[in-house]
N, C-alpha and C positions, 0 to 999 in steps of 0.2 A: 504494500500500500504506500502511496506517495505521501510525502510530508504535507501537513496542512500549513499553508503560508498565509500571510495577512491578506493577500489578494483573494484567496478562497474564502476566508472569513468575511471579507467585505462583500463578496458576491452572495454568500448565504444571507448576510444581513440585508442586502438589497432585496433579495427574494422575499424575505420576511418583513420587509418594509420597516426595518430598524435602522435608525441613523447612528453610525459609529464613526469615530475618527481613526486616523492611522495608529495612534498610540493604543487605543482600545483594541484595534484589530491585531496588533502585534502581541498584546497581552493575551487575548483570547486564543491566538494561534499557538502560543507556547503552552497554554493550559490544555488545549485540545490535544496537542502532540503528547503531552505528559499523560493524559488519560489513555490515549491509544497505545502508548508504550507500555503502560501498566497492564492493559488488557491483553497484550501479547503473551503474558504469563499463561493465559488459558490455552494457548496453542501447545503448551508443553504437557498438558494433562491428557493421559490416555483414556479415551472414552469409547474404545472399540467394543467393550463388553457391556456398555450401558444402554439400556433400552431407551428409546426416544420417549420423552414425556410430552404428552399433548393435553393432558387434563389432570389437575392435581387435587380437585375437591372431592372426587369420588362420586359425584352426581351422575346418574345415568341419563335422565331426561328431565329437563326443567320446563318442558312445554306441556300444557294441558291439552287434553283431547277436545276437539270441537264438539259442541253440543247443539243440535238443531232444536229450536224452540218454536212452537206454534203460537201465533197470536190470533185472537178471534177477529180482529179488525185493525186496519191502519190507525184508527183513532186511538186504540190502546197505546200504540207507540207514541203518538202525538201528545198523549196525556202526560208524558214524562217531561215535556217542555213547559216552561213558565211563560213562554211567548204567546201572543195572541194567535188564534187559529181561525181559519175561514175556509170552508169547502175542502176539508181534509188536507189542508196545507198550513204551514206556519206563515204568518204575515210578517213581512219585514219592511222597514222604512225604505221608500224609493230614494235612490241616490242620483238617478238621472231623470230629469224632468223633460218631457217632450213639449 
């Protein structure tokens, strides 16, 4: 992996719409390279006999099954609304006047 320099940091800052000056970019480049150098330690760990971990909570399924419910009329559904109703529809304020 190539070294992170201040130009790359300034480019990332530009993409994130963050204004930084050259001094800050130099400081962040040094910090980022320090972090990446530290992470290289992980390349030395032998993980050949370790199973891939894709889920750590033990949950099997967090989705509920869909349940079909029958309603006697559309008005039953409209009764859930506190808005005014007229002819099986909810009445909303007009925003475009002709």
